[in-house]
N, C-alpha and C positions, 0 to 999 in steps of 0.2 A: 348139299352138295359135295361130292368126292372129287378130290384133286390129288394126282400123284406127281412125282418129280421123278424125271428120267436122268440118273448120274449127277454127283457132285464135282464132276471134273471141272466146271467152270465155277469160279468164285462168287458170280452172281446167285448161284442156287440157294445159299443160305439166306441171302436177303430176301428172295422170293418166297421162301418157305417161312420165313418170320412173318411175312405181309400176308400169307395165307391163314396163318393160325389166329391174326388180329381179327380177321373177316367174320362176322356173324353168320351162322347157318353154312360154314365151309369146313370140311374136315379134310385134312392133309392124311391122305388115305394109305400112303406109303412112298417109299423110296427105292428105286432100282439104282443099282451101281455095280459095275464089273468088278470094282475094287470092294472086296467084301469087308476089309477093315475100315475103309472110308466110309462105305455105307452104313455099317453098323454103328460107327461113331455118330454119323449124323442123326440116324434113327433114334438112337439113344437121346441125345441132345433134345430132339423136336418131340419126342414121345410118340413116335409112329413106328410102323413096321418097315422092315427091310425085305427087298426080294432081291434075289440073285439072278432072276430071269424077268426082262421087261414084259414077256408076254403074260406071266402071272400077275404082274400088277395091273396090267392093261384088263385082266379079267375080273377086278374087284369092284365092278359096277362104276368105273369111273366117268364122270361128266368131262373132265378136262385133264391134260397132263403139261406140264412144264419140261421142255427139252433143254437141258443145260449140260449136254455131253460135248466131247470135243466136237470142232466145227465139221470135220469129216464124217463124223457119226450121225449128224443131225438127220440126214435123208433115211437111214435105217429106221430110226426111232419115229420119225413122222410118219413114214409109210405104214409101220406097224399100228400107230394110233390110228390113222384114218381108216384102215382096215377093220379096226375094233370099233370104229364109229365113234371115238373120242376126240374131242376139240383139242386144239394145240397152240400153246404159246411157246415159239422157238426162239431160242437166244440167237442174237446177232453174231456175225454175219449168218444169214440164213443157211449158207452152204460154203464150200470151197470153189465152187464153179457154177456157172450159169445154167448148164444142162441139168444138173442134180436140183437145182432150186426150181426150174420149171416143172420137174416131176414131182416134186414135193406139193406145188400149187395145184397141178392137175389131179393128183391122187386125193387132196382134200376136197377139191371142187366136186369130184365124181361121187365121194363118200358122202357128200353133204356136211361135212363138218368145217369148223372155223379153223384157219391158219392164222395166227396173229405173229408178227415179228416183234421181238423185244427191243423197243426203241424207247427207254424210260425217259429220255430227254424231252419228249413230246409231252410231258406229264409235269415238267417244271413250269412254275407259276410265271416266272418271267418269259419264258418262251410262248407260252399261251397268249400272254397278254401283247406281246409282239406279233404274233399271227392276228390276234383281233385287230390291232391298230393298222396292219397291213391291208387286211379285207376292208377295213373302214376307209381306206385311201388316205390315211393321214400322213404317209410318206410320199404320196404321189405315185408315180412309176419308179419301181425299183431298177437301179441302174448297176450296181455291183455290191457284192459282199466279200467279207473277208472273215475267215473262221480259224479257229485253233481247235485242237484236241489233242493235249500233250499231257503225257504220263511217264510211269516207270515201264522198263521191261518185265514182264510177269515171270518170265522163265517158264520152266516145265514144258509142258506140250504146246505152249504158245511159240515156242522157237524150233518146233518141229513141224517143217511145211507139209509132211504127210498128214498130219492131224489138223493143223491150224489153216493151211492154205497160203500162208505167208506171215509176215511179221507186223510191224507197226502200222503200215498202210492198209491191209485189210481188216485190221483189228479197230483201227481209229478213224477211219474215213467214213465207214457206214453211218455212224451217229449223225456228223454233221452233214453229210450228202442228203441224209432223210430230210434233214429240218430244212435245207436250202430248197430241196423239191417242193415241201409241204408250204413253205412261204410263198414261193413263186408260182406253184401250179403249173410249173413247166418242167421238161425232160432235158437231161444233160445231151448236148450234141456233140460235145468233144473235151477231151481231157489231155492235158500235157502235164507231165510228171518228171521229176528229178528225185530219184530214190537212192539211199545209200546205207551203209553200216558205218557209222562213225564212232559208236559208244559201246556196243556190245560185245562181249567174247564170242558168243555163238554166231555162226555165219547166217544171219538173217537181217532183213531191213529193219533198221531202228528209227529211220527218219525219212521223211518225205515232205515235198512241197508240190501240190496240185494246181494247177491253173485249170478253170472249169468254164467253159461256155454254155449257156442254156440255149434252148430253141427260140426263146423270146428276146435274145440278145443280151441277157443278164450275163455278167462276167464275175466270176468269184476265184478266190484263192484259198486254199487250205493248208494248214500245218497240221500233219497227222502223226507227230513223232513220239517215240519212247524217249524223249529227252531229259525226264525228271531224274534229278540224282536221288540216291538212296536216303538223304536226309529231307527229302520233300514228300508231301503225300503222295500216295500212288496215283490216284486220279484227282479230278476236281479242277480241270482246265478246259471246260467247253466255252468259249466265247464266240461271239458273232458281231460283226460291225456291218450295218446296212445302210447304204447310200440310195436315197430316192430324190426325185424331182422336187418335193416339198419338204425334205427334211431328212435327218439321220438319225439311226437309233442303235445304241451299243447294247449288248446283252452279256452278262456274266451268270451263267446258269447255276454257279457255285458261289455266288457272292454273298450267301446268307451264312456268313461263318465269322468266327474269331479267330485270327492268326495268334497261334500260341508257339513261343519259343521257350526251349529248355535246353541245359547243358547236356542232359541225358539223350533226348531225341531229337534235337536240333530243331526243325520247323515244321510243325503239324497244323492242320485245322481243327477247329473244334466247331463242327456243323450243328446249326440249328434250324436249318430251313426245310423246305420241301422234301419229302421223301418221294422221289421219283419211282423207285421200285414198288412202293405200296401202291402209288396211282396207277402203274402199269398193271400190276396184278389185280387190283380192284376193278379195273376196265375190264379185263379178260373175264372175270367172273361174272360181272354184271351183264357183259355180251352173251353169256352162256345162259343167264338167267332169263334174259329177254327172248331167247330162242334164235338168236341171230347165227347165220351161216356165213356173214362177212363181217370181220373185225373192224375196227376203227382204224388201226395200223395193219395192213394186209401183208401176205405174203409176197404180193406184186411190189409193194412198198420195199420189202426186203430185198428182192430180186434187184430192182432198179439202183437201190444203194450199192449193193455188190457189185453190180456192172460197172459203177463208178470206180471202184477199187481196182477191178480186174483191169479195166482200160487204163488206168494208171500204171499197173505193172508192165503191160504191154508198150506203153508210149516210153517208158523208161528204157525198155530194151531196144526199141526203135530209135530212140532220139527223136520222136516225131508225135504229133498230136494223134490220138486215137479216138473213134466213135464208138461208143458203147453198143451202137447197132451191129457193129462187127462181130460181137461176141456169140 
């Protein structure tokens, strides 16, 4: 099976590429990147071909492509893949706006190809176990949830709204909003958000607190900030507390780690646990092999999580609760 990668703009591209080359029967068939120096560099590291034109990569008999370009460029690359009949794994957020996300979903559906959203947290063992316990009724009826997804400001195009669609809120909301939807089987009814720029030099939102109401009455809060200082790990703070009528459950998706302190590097994680990116890519490849046209984590899942982030931005502007249905 031949799989390509469209752009190394996103830092997850390298992790996904490493996952691909570990899978038996899978070939990393090439890398497209508009930045020739970057593309040539990673093609050399990974032992594959570099393409300066994504149409040329798509013509190499690909079964699938992983889109890890800037958020604003997802639509262009996904539509091209759909036209070529190539299945797509698209980095989150699926797009910078709901209209483009809907166009991507419809194009892949019309072409009969799979559109999967890259939500690797779904492949964390503690998250999977929590989902099982909820489905088995061990927590009773879920009443409330509290989530966090905090990290560092990535810089680069992430702080250019024209390419990213926003800052910490669009970057870090979607992961946990997706897990909350998955756990509850419910849709978000309303979002109230307070968003600000407190730590970054760039004029971009770097902190946000969201209050979320689901259509089944579940209430949730989420801290989705770029609040980690430079001496902390870039990522590694996805947590959930779930309160049910029969019990409570706490999840630390990155808890499988050693805390390492040094004079040279400050505080770092030595992570030994689940490789969520590998689980994500393996699932994408397995779905292609099984002939699926509907992914286990769909483009619609990506759209619904994106709508939560977009509603948060609108809420912060209006100083009022906003329904994603308005978007």
